[in-house]
N, C-alpha and C positions, 0 to 999 in steps of 0.2 A: 843533470844531476851528477855530482862528483861522488867519490867514495865516501867522504865524510857524511854527506847528506844521506847516502844509502844506509850507512851504519846507524845514523840517528833515527831514520825512519823505522828501521828494524827494532831499535831499542825502544822507541816510544810506543809504537803501535803493534809490536809483535810481528811474527813472520808474515801472516796473511795481509795485515794492514799495510806493513812496509812494502811488500811486493806490489800491492795495488798502487801505492804512491809511485814506485819506481816505474811500473808499466805506464801509468798516466803521464809521467814526465817524459819517458822515452817516446811515447806515441805522439805527444804534443810537439816534441822536438822534430820528429820526422815530418809532421804536418807543417810546421813553420818553414822547414827547409824546402818544401815543395814549391817550385815555381820561383824561389828567391834567387836573384842573380848572385853569383859568387862575388865576394869582395875583391876589388882590385887593389892596386897600390894606394896606400894611405899616407898621410903626413899628419904629425901632431902639431897642434897650435895652442899657444897660451896668449893672454892679452898683450903682454909686453908692458912698457912703461907708459904712464899717463902723459898725454901731450897737451890736451886742452879740455875745456869744459864749456858747455852752453847751458846757462840757467833757464829754468822753466818753472811755471807754477808748481809748488810742492816739491821741487827738486831740479832735475835737468839731465843732461847727457854728458858723460865723460868719455872722451875719445882716447884710446890707447894706441900703441903702435900697430897692433894687429886685430883690434876689436873695438867695440863700443859698448858702453853700459848706460842704460836708461834707468833712472831712479825717480820714485815719487812717493811721497808720504801723504796719505789722505787726511781729510779733516777729522776722521775718527781715529787716526793714529795707525792705520794699516799701512804697511810698507810693501811696495812693489819694486822689483828690479828685473830687467830683462837684458840679455846679451845679444849683440849682433842684430839690433833692430827689432827684437821681439817685444811686442806691446801687450797690454792686457787683453786686447781683443784681436781676432775672434777667439772665444773660449767656450768649451762645452760646459765648464763648471760654473761660470758666473751667471747670476740670475738675470742680469740686464747689462747696462753699461758699467764702465769702471767707475769706482767711487770718485767723488770730487776731490781734487787736490787741496791741501791745506794752504790757504793763501798767505799764511804767516810763516810757513816753512820755506827756506831758501837754501840753495846750494852755495857753499862758501868755502874758501881755501882752508885747509887744515895743515897740521904740521907735517914736515918731511915730504912735501909734494903731494899730499893727499887732499881729499875733499870731505866735507861732512854736511849733514842736514840736521838741524836742531828744531824739534817741535815740542809741543807741550807734553806728549805722552811717550815719545821715543826719540833717540838720537841715533843717526846712521852715519858711520864713517867709512870712507873708501880709501885704501892705501894706494900709493902710486903704482903698485903692481897689480892691483885689482881685487884685493881682499876686501870683503864687506863685513863690517861689524855692526851689530844691533845692541844698543845699550839702553838701560833705563834712563829717565831724566836725571837721576842721581849719579849716573855714570857706571853703574854696575853692568858687566858684560853678560848678555844673554846668549849670544851666539856669534861665531866668527866663521864666515864662509870664505874659504881660501880661493885663490885665483883658479878658475875652471880650466879644463883641458879638453880640446876637441880632437877627434881623429876624422879627417876628411878625405874623400876620394881625390886623387890628383887629377887636375884638369877640369873640375866641375866649375862652371861659371858662377861667379859671385862668392866663392868660397875664399876665405882668408882675408877679405878686405874689411874695412870698418864702416862701410856704407850701409850695412844691413844685409846679411846673407840669408834673406828669406827663402831664396830658391834652394838653399842647402839644408833646410830644416828636415827634409825627408831622407837625407843621406848621411849627415854628420853624426857620429856617435860622440857622447860627451860624458864627463865625470865631474861631479862637484863634491869636494870634501869640506867638512865643517868641523868646528870644535865648539863644545859647550862646557859649562862649569863642571868641575870634578864631582860635585854631588848630585848632578842632574840625573833624572830618570826619564826614559823614553816610553811613550804610549802611542796608540793610534795605528796607522797604516791600514785602516779599515777594520774588518772583523778578523781577529786572530785568536785561534783556539789554544795556543801554547801558554797563554797567561796574559793578564791585563798589562803588566809591565813587560816591555820588550827587552829580553835579555841579549847579551852579546851574540851576534850572528848575522847571517845574511837572509833577507826576506824578499821573496819574489813579489812582483807587482802584477803578475799575470793571473787572471781569474781561471777557475777550473771547474770541472764537473764533480758531482757528488760521488762518494765512495759506493753508493748503491748502484750507480749507473753502469751502462755498458762501457763508458769511457771512450767512445769513438771521438775522432778528431773532427775538424771542420771539413765540410764537404766542398766539392767543386761545382755542384749543380746549382739549382735554383735556390736551394736553401742552405744557409751556413748554420752549423750548430750541432750539438750533441748534448749529452748529459743524461741525468736520470730522472729529472723532475720537471714540472712545468716552469716556464720562465715567468709568467705573471699570474697573479690571482687578483681578479678585479670585479667590481660590480657595485650595485646599490642595494643588493639583496632583492633584485628584481628577477623577472624571468627572461631578460634580454638574452638573445642568442649571441654567443661570442665564437668567433672562428678559431681554428687551430692550425698548426703546421709543424715544421721541424722545431725541435726544442732548442731554445736559445742557450748555448753553452759558453764556455770561456775556459781558461786554463792558467795554472800557475805552479811554480815551484814554491815551496814553503820554507819558513824559518824554523828556528829551534822549537821543538815541541808542537809544531803546527800540523794540522791537516791542511791540504791545499784550499785556500779561501775562495768563496764565491764573490765576495765584495771587497776587493783590495783597492787602495787608493794612496797616492804619495802624500799623505798627510801625517805629519808627526806632531804630537802634543808633548812638549818638553817642560818638566817641572824641576825647578832648582831653588835654592835659597834666595838667589837674585830675583826670581820672579818666574812667571809662567808665559810660555809663548807657543803658538802654533805656526808651523811652517809647511807650505804647500807648493810643491813643484808642479806647475800647471802644464802637464805633458802627458798625453794618453798613450804613448808608445810603451812597448815592453821595457821593463827595467828591473833594477834590483837595488835595494837599500841595505847597506851593511852598517851595523851599529856596534859601538863598544862603550860601555860605561867607564867613567873616569875613576880616579883613585886619589884621595886626599893624602898629602904627605904628613907623616907623623913627626912631631917635634919640629925640627928645622928643615925637614924634607920638603921638596917642591911637589905641588899638586900635578897629577897627570890628568889633563882634561879628557872629558868624554869626546868621542869622535863619531862622525857619521859620514857616510859616502853614498851618494846617489849616482847610479850609472844608468843611462838611457841609450837605447839603440838608435835613436833619432829624435826628430822633433825639436821644438824651441827650448832654450834654457831660460826659463822665467820663473819667478818665485814670489810668493806672497808670505808675509810674516805678520801675525796679529799678536799683540802683547797685552798683558794686564793680568787681573785675577782670572781664575778659571771661568767664572760667570761672564766677565767682560770679553774674554777671548771667544767663547762660544757665541756670544751676541754679535761680535764683529764678524765671525765666520758666517753666521746666518745672514747678516746684512750683505755679505759679499756673494754668497752662493745660493741664497734664497731661504725664506722661512720654511720650516717644516710643515708639510701638509697636515691639516687637522683631520684626524679620522672621525667618521660618524660616531655618534654616542654608542651605538650598538656594538661598534668594533672594540670597545673597552671591556666588553663582557666576555664570558667564556665561549670559545669557538671549538669546533670539531671538524676533522677532515676524515672522509671515508676513501680508502685507497683500494684500487684494483678491482672495482666492480665491473660487472658485465652489462648486458642490455637490460638486466633487471634491476639496475641501480636505483631507479626512482622508488621502487618499493623498499629497497634497502635503506635509503635515506629516511623514508617514512618510519621504518622500524627503529632506526637509530634515535630519532627524535622521540619516539614513544618510550623507548628504553630509558632515556634520560629523565623523562617525566615520571616514569614508573618508580625510579630509584630516588626521586626527590632532588635531582641535580639540575640547576638552572642552565639553560643553553641559549645563546644569542645568535650564533652563526653556524651554518653547516657548509663546508667546502666540498665541492665536487672535485675530488682528487683525481690523479691520472688513472685512466681506465674507465672513467664514467662515460655514459652516453652523451653525445653533444649534438651535432647537426641533425642526425637522424631521429632524434627524440626531443627536439626543441619544443614541440607542443606540450609533451608531458612535463618537461622541465619548467615551462612557463606556468603551467597549472599548479605544479608543486610549489613553485616560488610564491604564488599568490595565496596558496593555502596556508603555507608556513608563516607568511607575513602576518596573517590574521592571528597567529598564535605568538607573535612578536619574535619570530625566528627568521633570520635572513639566509638566503641561499646565494653562495658566491661561486662563480664559474671560473674556469681556468682557460687562459689563452696562451698558446705557444707561438711566439713571434718567429718570423723567418726574415732572412736578409737575402734579397734577390741580387744575383750577379748579372750585371748588364753587359751584353756583348759589345766589344769594341771600346770598352772603357779603359781606365788605367790598369796595370797588371794587378792578380790576387794578392801580390806581396806588399806594396806600399800602402794601399788602402787598408788591407787587412791588419797590418801591423800597427797602423795609426789608430784604427777604429776599434781595435779589439776591446780596449778598456771602456768604451763608451756605447757599445751596442746595447748593454742592459739599460743604461741611462736613456738612450733614444727610445727603446721599447717602452720604458716606463712613462716617458713623456707622451708617446703616442696613445698608450692606454688611458692615461689620465685625461688628456685633451678630448679623446673620443667619448669618454663617460661624461665629461662636462657638456659636450654638445648634445648627448643623448638625453640627459636630465639636468639642465642648467640650474634648477632650484635645489638640488641635493648635493651634498659633499660626496665626491667619489671615494671609494674604498679600493686601494691597490696595494698589493704586496709584490715585490720583485725580488727574486732570489739573487740576482746580480745587479751590478750598477757601478756608479763612479761618483766622484765628488759632485754634489748637487742633486743626488737622487732623492734626497729628503723632500724636495719640492713637490714630488709626485706621490709619495706614500712611504711605506715602511718595507721591512724585509724580515724573512724568517730564516733561521739557521738550521741546516740539516747536514747530513754526511759527517757527523761527529764521531770521535772514537767510541768504541763500545764500552759498556760498563761504567764504572765510577769515573774514570778519566773524562768521559764525555760529559758528565754532569758538571764538572768543574770548567770544562771548555766552553760549555754553553753560557755560563756566567761571564767568562772572559770576552766572549764574542759580543754580547749585549753591551757590556761596559765600554769596549773598545769602539763599537759603532757609535755610541753616544758621544764620545769624545771627538769623533770625526763628523759630527753634525747630523747623525741619523738617529733620532731618539726613539722611534717606534719600531721595536723589534722583539723577538723572542724565539726560543727553540720549540720544536715539536715535542710534546710529551708522548712518548710511544711505549707500547707494551713489549712483551717478550719477542714479538715478531721483528722488532727493530735490530736486535743484535743476537738473536738465537738463544736468549736465556736470561731476561731481565727478572730479577728476584722481586718479590713483593716490596721489600724495603727499598730497593733502588727505584722502582716505579713510583712509590710514594714520595720519596725525596725529590725526584724529578718534578712531580706534581706540585709539591709544596713550594719549590723554588719558582716554578713558572707562574704560580698564583700571585707572585709579587712583582712580575715583570710586565712591561707595557702590553705586549701581545701574548695572550694566554690561550694556547691552542693544543688540544690533544689530537692524536692521529691514530686511527685504527688501521693497521697494515693487513697484509694478506698471509703472513706467516703463521705457524702453529702457536698455540699457547694463548694466554689471556691478553687482552688489549684494553679493556675498559676497567674502571676502578672496582666495580662490583664483581668482576670476574676474579679478583684476587682475594675474595673472602670478605665477610662482614666487617672485620676490624679495619682493613685497609679502606674499604668503601666509606666507613664512618669517618675516618681521619681525612680522607679526600673531601668528603662533604663539609667538614669543619674548615679546611683551607679555602674551599670555594665560597662558603658563606662569609668568611672574613674578606675575601676579594670583593664580593658583592656589597658588603657593608661599606667598603672603602670606595665605591664607585664615584661618589662626589669628589673624593680626593684625586683619583685618577683623572676625572674630568678637568679638575683644576690644573693638574700637571700637564695634560695635553694642551690646554689653552696657553699656559705659560711657555711651553715649548714652542708653540707657534709664535708667541709675542717676543720671546727672548732668546730662543735657540738653546735654552737649558734642557738637558736630557732629563727624562723622568728618573732613570736609574743613574746614580753618580758614584764615583769612587769615594771612599770614606775620607780622603784628603780634600774633598772638593772645597770645603770652607776654610781649611787650614793647610794649604799646600806646603807651608813651611815646616810642618811636623814630618820629620824624615821617617819615623817609624810607620806612619800611616801611608807614606808613598809606597811602602813595600807590602802593604796589606791587599791581598787579592781574593780573599774568601768571605768578604762581607761587602755591603754597599748601602748607600743612602738612597732612600725612596723620597725624592724631593728633599726639602729641608728638615722635615719633621721626624722621619722614621729611619732607624738603622736596622737592616735585615741581615741576619747571620745564618745563612742556610747550612744544612748539614751536607757535606760533600764527601764524606768517607764512610766506609762500611762499619756498622756496629757502634756508632757513636750515640751516646745519650747525654753527654756533656761536652761543651766546646768552649775554647777560649775566644774572647771577643775583644779587639782592641778599640777603645772608645776615643773619639775626638774630645777636645776640651769641653767642659760644661757638665751639667747634671743630666743623667739619662735614667729613664724608668723602664724596667722590665714590664712590658705590657701584660704579661700573664700573671705576674705576682705583685706588681705595684712597687717592688723594691727599687730604691734609688741608688745609683752608682755615680761616682765622680770621675770625670776624665780630665786630662788625658791619662791613659793607663790601660791595663789589660785586666779583664774580669773573666771568671769562669761561670758559665750559665748552664742551667739544665736545658737539654735538648731532646726530650723523649720523642718516641716515634710519632706521637700525636701532633707534634707542632715543631716549628723552628723558632729560635730566639729572635724576638723583635723588640727593639727599644725605642721609646719616644723621647724626644728632646724636651727638657723642662721648659715650661712656658709656651709650648707649641699650641696653636689653635688649629685643629684638624677637622675638616668637614667630613661627616660620615652619614650614612643612610640610617634614619631612625626606624623604629618598629612600625610606624605608620607609613613609611615610605618617603617622608620628607627629609630635608637636610637638618642635621643636628651638629652643633659645634662641640667637639670633644676636646676639652682643655686639660693639659697636664700641668699641674701646679708649678709656677716658676720658683726658683730658689729665692731665699730671703734676700731682699735688697736688689733683686734683678727683675727685669720685665721680659716678656715674651710676645709672641704674636704669630700671625699666619695670614695667608691669602686664600681667598675663596673666589672661584669663578663658577657661576651657576650654569647648568645645562640649558642651552637655548634651542635644542633640537638639532636636526641633521641638515639644516640649511646653512645659509651664509649670514645669519643674524649676528650683529656685533655683540660682544660680551663685555661685561663690566668687571673690573677687578675690585673685589671688596677687601679691605684691609682691616684686620682685627688686632687688638693688643690685649695682653693679659698682665695683671699685676696683683700683688698681695696687699690687701688693706686690712689691718688688724686681724691677721690670720685667715682672712677670707679672700678667695680668688674672685677678682672682678674682671669681666670681659666687656670690652667696648669696641664699637666700630669707629675707625678713624676716617673722618671726612675732611673736606676742605674747610669746613667751618669748625673743626675741632672734634672732640670725642662725643659719641652718641651711644644710645642703647644698642645692644648687639642686634636686636631684631630677629634673632633665631634662637631656638631652644639651646640651652647650654648644659653640658654634662661635665662635671669636674672630676678628674681622677688624680691620684697621687697625693691626696691629703690623708 
């Protein structure tokens, strides 16, 4: 951490938070240095000039004077390139084999001694010096990656030749610089608390422990890890005993406005007028990404492109690029790294964690469940947080789990994974630096596969606090260790949105009371609660600090408003079920930036204080103190305030009431929304389409917690003589809806 990062930490988080960040970074640096051999003489290398090319399906290999570049465009339009013999496999991130190459795409000579690949969805051009350009089929530039540079130890076998320096992947540092259009905006890099949009600055790719924790570094003994919280939460809501050990930690320096992230990955989501693309540097070593937004020239001035720089301390230089609309990009990313795990139905309901219990924790869990029942608040899951009894009380826990399950409440246990150091193996240094980013991913996989073996007929439920690209295959994540007070509220939304753009759709923050930061006000607690009620993972957490933790402990007014938010969440359970299934099928996150359907709208690209829940709803949470009205920027089309029924036309900005009792939520005109009716069945809530326009929606019904396939039902809405008509769309044409219909907006 340099002086600028120190000042930034102090400015953003205050003296205490800033010092914690500094201590964590210094401690992690000392840990990294332990056992690491000093760097000897190094030499820099660039590819040199192109000399020859060898075509292959979907692309081929271009040989330069001092390097080689392998390129391939898949049948789905995904682009891969790897330097010095680096191929798609082996990879921690990929779900299986590499995608099939596009048989119609071929490597062919380009102008000025370069080469190119032309496919239906993307064009790739390589200059004679080794720069790689990705363009749309119409020729618009999406990104230009400049020739890379390596720093290699002198005298290492295989380094510096073009035959494939696989042996040097563990020792050669490299940097890859890139350019994007001047209007482009950056997103992604895993969960980032400083804002959905990544501002100019440097972002570390090393995971870290929570601000609550002791902050210890990695150990030398049988277990590696530190941190403040459990590494995994997993289960079927059963009484199965789960082991524990040293807590799985990680570490990172952070970017502008960030707290150090738990789940960082070298995935950038870039949006510009030319189009949208995702770029992934498939390398699990420690590294840093530096970003700088461009600037458009005024009048006859020239544009200054946006720039990016990826620096890695070792490992292969290989890259994937997925292009298209935001929906197409996330679909392609899911096809590459794996479809998101489908949470059990009960995991979409309200969850609660009990922290810091002693051996009397079983009775405490029972009291917590009874308290929720007494205050009329639904509860689906109770988490046994850190400090709860485990192995010594497994019989009590098993009995409690079965007892709660009869009340339709699941019990989720905590497992703290360990990494064993084998004597006589490779040094703590190479293995540790390469595997740091994927330990959380490996732990999630182990937990998921273990649960599948334990109960093959039920979908596992797993939350991992850390991970890497592809962790969505095994479950979701929760976000903690956020800044105190109102900045933490805004940060929690940024994290969930950013994770969704990196392919992790199921996530959410802990809603904590005053024990979380030493003085949460009733207003702040309620606004946290209201935001979380609209996010995929909705979990409250009762800590051990003084002061109120539960909604009813803040007084009758706050308790009533929390009950209203929770009731609306439960009413929308069929919609959350649909979003969960669609995320599994398409990779689309439940929670999306407001520019999701209109990325060409530049004003929406800068909007970070609202989000889309699926295609149907726009949620504008209150993120500042004392607010009872707030501005909301609308995408194009007609939108209805769901509280008042008033219609607004987008694009544009409107001012909406945001009393303490609720947050503004708007429904897209024409949307067909599945909700829970008064009798418990599914009802289609339809918001009237604008005159001359049609609307629609998708519904996927709950098929239980097993592996039963689900059917996507399509509905359309239209105005006929001033009356809203809703029909189901089938292969044979339009049919009756088959579900009760409730029309709003007329």
